[in-house]
N, C-alpha and C positions, 0 to 999 in steps of 0.2 A: 480569723483573718482580719487585719486592721483595714481602715478605710484606704490608707495609702497603698497597701498591697492589692486591694480591689482595683484601684485605679491604674496600677502598673502591671496587673496580671492580664496581658494583652493576647489577642488572637493574631493570626498572621496579617489580618487587615488593619491592625493597629488600634483596635478598640477594646475596651475592657470586656472580659468574658461575661461579666454580669449583664452587659447590654443584650446579649443573645439569650440569656435566661429570661429577662424581662420581655424580650421579643416574643418568646413562646407563650408567656402568660397573657400578653396583650392579644396575641393571635386568637387564643381560645375565647377571650372575653368579647372580642369583636365578632367572632363566629356566632356567639350567643346573641349579640345585639342585632347584627345585620341579618341573621337568619330569621329572627322575629320581624324585623322591619320590612323585609321583602314580602311578608305575608299580611302585615297588619291592616293596611287599607283594603286589600282584596278580601280579607276576612270580614271586615266590618260591613262591606257592601254585599256580602254573600247572604244566603238564606238563613244563616245562623243568627245574625243580628239585623240584617235588612236595613241598615242605615243608608241614607242618601249619600251621594258623592260629596256634596257640600259639607254635610255633618261629619262624614268620615275624614275629610281633609282637615277640618278644624280640630277634631280630636287628635288626629295624627300630629298636626302642628303643635298643639298644646303639649302633647306627650313628649315629643322630641325637644321642645323648648325647655320643659321642666327637667329633662335629663341633663341639660347643660346649665341649669340654674343651681341645683342642689350641690354641685361641686364647690361653690363658694362656701357654703356651710361645712361641707365635708373637709375642705382644705383647712378651714379655720380650726375645726375640732382636732384635726391631725396635728397641726402646728402646735396647738396649745395643750391638748389633753391626751390624745390617744396614741399619736405616733403614726407615721405614714404606713409602715409595714402592717400593723394591726388593722388600720383602716382598709387596706386592700383586701384583707381576709374577710372582714365584715361585709364589704361591698359585694364580693364574689358570692357569698352565701345568700345574700338577699336577692341578687339578680337571678341566680339559679332557681330559687324558690318562686320568684315571679313568673318564670317561664312555665313551671309546672302548674301554677295556679291558672294561668291562661289556658292550659291544656285541659282544665277541669270543667269546661263549659257544658259538657253533657251530664255532669254530676251536680253542679250548682247552677244557679241562674246565670245565663251567658253574660248579661250586663255586669253582674257582680264579679264574675270571673275576670272580665275585661278590666274593670276598674281596679280591683285588688291586685291583679297581676302587674298592671302597668305602674301602680303606685310602688310596689316592691322594687321593680326595676329602676324607677326614678330615684328612690332613696339609695339603693345599692350603688348605682352609678355615681352618686354624689360622694360616696366614700372611696370608690375605686379610682375614678378617672383622673382627678388632679394629682393624686399621690403617686401613682405609678409613673406619670410623666415627670414629676418633680424629682423622683429618685434617679431617673435617667439623666437629668441635668446634673445631679450631684456626683455622677461618675466622672465628671470632667472638671478640670481646674478652670477658673475664670479666664475668659478670652482664649480658651483652647481652640485652635482652628479646626479640630475634628468634631466640634460640637454639632454644627449644622449637619454634617455628614452622618453623625451618630443618630440624630433625631430622624433623619431621612431613612436610615436603616430600620430604626424602631417603627417608623411609619409603614414600612413594608410589612411588618408583623401585623399591624392593624389591617392592612389590605389583603394579606394572605388569608386571614380568617374571613374577611368580608367576601373574598372570591369564592371559597368553597361553600359558604353558608347558603346563598340563594339556590345553588344546585341541589344540595342535600336537603335543606329544609323545604325548598320549593317542590322538589320531586316528591317528598314524603307528605307534604302538607297542603299544597295548592289543589283545591277541588275544582273540577271542571264542570260540575253540575250540582244542583240542589241535592241530588241523591247521594252525593259524596261528601256531605257536610261533616261526616265523622272524621275526614282526613286531616283537617286543620290541626287537630291535637298532636298528630305525629310530628308535624313541623316544629311546634312549640316545644315538644319534649326533646327533640333532637337539639334544639338551641340550648335548652337547659343542661343537657348532658355535656355539651361542649364546655360550658362554664365550669361544671364539676371537674372535668379533666384538667382544665387550666388551674383550678384551685388546688388540686392534689399536687400538680407539678410545682406550683409556687411554694406550698407548705414543705415539700420534700427538699427543695433546692435553695431556698432563700438564705439560710445560714451559711451555706458553702460559698455562695457567690457574692453576697452583699456585705458580709462582715457586720459592722455596727450601723451602716448607713440606713437612716430612716427608722431605726428601732425605737427611739424615744422621741417624745415631743421636743421641738427645737429648744425651748426655754428650760427643759428639764434634763438635757443630755449631759450636763456636767458631771453626773455621777458615773459616767462611762469612762473607763481608763483608756481614753484615746485622745490624742492631742488635737486631731482635726475636729472631733465633736466638741471638745472643750472650747476651742477657738470659735466654733459656730455658735455655741451658747453665749459666749461673752459678746460676740458681735450682735446677737439678738437683743441684748439689753441696752444698746446704745440708741440715742435719739436719731431720727432721720436727718441726713444732711441736705443742703440745697441741691446738690447733684442728684441725690436719690429722689427728691421730689420732682426734678426735671425728668428723670427716667420714668417716673410714674406717669407724668404727662404723656410721654412717648407711648407707654403701654396703652393708655386710654385712647390715644389717637389710632393706634393699630386696631384696637377693639372696635372702635366706631366703624372703620372701613370694613372690617371682617364681618360685621353684622349683615351688610348688604351682600357680601360674597356668599355667606351661608344661607341667606334668604332665598337666593336663586339656586344655589347648589343643592339644597334640600328639596327641590322639586322632584328629585330622583325618586323618592319614595311615594309621592302623591301624584301630581299632575302628569309627570313623565311615565309613571307606573301605569296609570289609567290609559294614557296615550298608547303605551305598548300593548295593553290588553284589548283596546277597542279600535285603534286606528292603524295598527301595524299588521302587516301580513305575517302571521305566525306559522304559515305552512309554506315556506320558501322552497323553491326547487334549486338545488345546488349542482354545479357541474360534476359529473362522474359519480354523484351520490344519489341524486333524485330528490324527491320531496322529503323534508324533515318536519317534525312538529316541535314547536317551541312553546314555553310557558312564559307569561308576562314576567313572572318573578325572576326568570333567568337573566333578564336584562340588568338586574341589580348587581350582577357579577361583572358587567362590562367595565365599570369604573375601576374596581380592584384589579382586573386583568391589566389595564393600562398602567395603574400604579406600579404593579410588579414589574412591568416591562420598562417603564420610564424612570422609576425611583433610583435604580443603580446608576443610570446615566446622569441624573441630576446630582446625586451624591458625589460622583466623581467630578462633575462640572464645577461644583462649588469649591472643591479642594484644589483642582488644577488651575482655576482662575487666580488663586492666591490673592495678591494685592489688587487684582482687577475684578475680584468678586463683587457683583452688584451689591449695593447697600440693601439693608432690610426694607426701607421704604420703596426702593426700586423694584425689589422682588414682589412686594405687595401690589404695586401698580401693574406689573406683568400678570400676576395672578388674576386680578379683576378683568384686565383687558382680554386675556385669552378665554376666560369664561364667557365673555360677551360674544366672542367669535363662535364659541360652541353653540350658543343659543340661536345664532343665525341659521345654523344647520337645521334645527328642528322647526324654525319658522318656515323654511323652505319645504320641509316635510309636511307641515300642517297645510300649507298652501296647495301642495299636490293632492292631499287627501280630499280637500274641498272640491277639486275638479275631477279626480279619478278614483276615489275610494282608498282602501287600505294601502299603505305605502311600504316601501322597502325598509328593512331594519337598518340600512346603512345610515339613515338620517339620525337615528338615535345613537348609533355607534360613533358617528362623527361628533355629535354633541358631547357624549361622554369622553371622547378622546381629548378634545380641547379643554373641557372642564377639568379633566384630570391634570393636564399640564398646568393649568392655572392653580389647581389645588396644591401641586407640588412646589409651586413658587410661594405659596402663602401659608398653608396649614402647618406642615412640619417646621417651617421657618418661624411661625408664630409661637409654637411650643418652645423652640430654642430661644427665641427673643425674650420670653418671660423669664426663663431660667437665667438669662444673662442680666436683665434689667431690674428684676424685682429685688427689694431689700431682703436680706437673708431671713429676718424674723417673720416676714410675711410671704415667703416663697410659695407655699401651697395655696395661701389665700389668693395671691395674684394669679396663680395658675387657674384657680376657680374663676377669677374675674375674666381671664382670657376666654374661658369656656362660656361665660355669659354672652359673648358675641354670638355663639350658637343658640343661646336661649332666645334672644331678641330676633335673631335671624330666622329661627324656626317658627316663632310667632308670626312673623311677616310671611314666611313660606306657606303656613296653613291658611292665612288670609288670602294670599294670592291664588293658591290652588282651589280655594272654595268658589272661585269664579270660573271654573273649568267649563261649566255649562252655560253660564250667564254671558260670557264674552266669546268672541270668535277665537279659535285656537291661535291664529296668527297674531292677534292682539295680545293674548295671554303670554305668548312666548317672546314677543317683541319687547315687552317691558324689561325682562332681565337682560336681553341682548343689548339694548341701548344704555340702560343704567349701569351695567357692569363696565362697559367701555368708558363711559363718562367718569365713573368713580376711579377707574384706573388712571386716567389722565390727571385728575385732581390730585391723586396720591403722588404722581411724579412731580407735579408743580410744588407740592408741599415738602418734598424730600429734604431740601436743605434745612428747613426749620426743625424737622423731626430729628435729623442727624445731629443738630446742635444739642437738642435735649438729651440725646443718648450719650453725650460726653465720651466719644471715642469707642464705645462698644460697637463691635462689628458682628 
């Protein structure tokens, strides 16, 4: 199948069938990642490692930061030497191996298992993450109005995996006492198994659905007998124009604001996860059901649930608005502002805990709901933005640059969460509430200048 046939082989929803193949691969990769992430901080403060909350938060922040730094190198190697498709395979193998190494803490030293497992996941993600997102962008022509919608659908795959992962990995792996320390390994093994399923699906279906897309490095694709790839290779050897440099300025502006979004959004796996474990009523009484028992890790599924509910609505909204569709800077502003509103909810919950003890789960649910709406205005739009603005010859590299927003954001997230015990909870959660709304307003003010740098890209 040629690249043009891939792009015109559509489903009833008007998107390339390859989009849904990649949707499934990404779903299992995110199951792998978010299943482990739901357990990581809780595992480190358990009797297996017995790390303090501050130390665990810093390690968590450093790990999740490096997960988003290595895509810069992975994107560059894919563009220049390996090719996107082969990079995805390498990344999936390394990430699966990392999960099984994490699960080996009873066989080897637990600290060594932790360090080695996380290192493999970090490197594997560097190969996987930028390249699968870039291939999604290559399924569409430049300025195709379906692109933002396509990335939002792809984003649903991310969150479908993230939804199931905390329930399955949390149920199997989260220990409720020191005597159950053996349980954590089953959660990590489940996460690794999910990645293997995704890898097998990818290897079996890639040739059928992707044609030549992503098969060769960009600058070496001229030996493929396909006009689209030849044109792409020729474009890659041209010097950058002034318009392209302006578009790069726009990319870096979006990256700067995204850093602060992710710094606060990534409290989910650290400070908000601990808040769920220690400050939230995990034995609520529900009407007509009675008392139920929750695990803290289950709350990591709330954000994906809302993504799955809201993403189709947002995808339809961007298409139906047509010429009235908000600009990318405007969407970024809304993303930041809505996240700030979400953190106001947990500020209220923290205040109630101070006066009356464990609080209703509704405060965390509201936080995740508004943060999710903000996420859908920013994160999938950011992926689409890079695929539209980045120069062809540096496409995967700049997808990696976009992901560095999460690198710096997660570093800040780990630093902020490390003050969980040093600051009052209302202070801790007021910082992201106020700063998110402030940065949202600043983004709106700057929208005109950023749109000028984009030179008509929408």
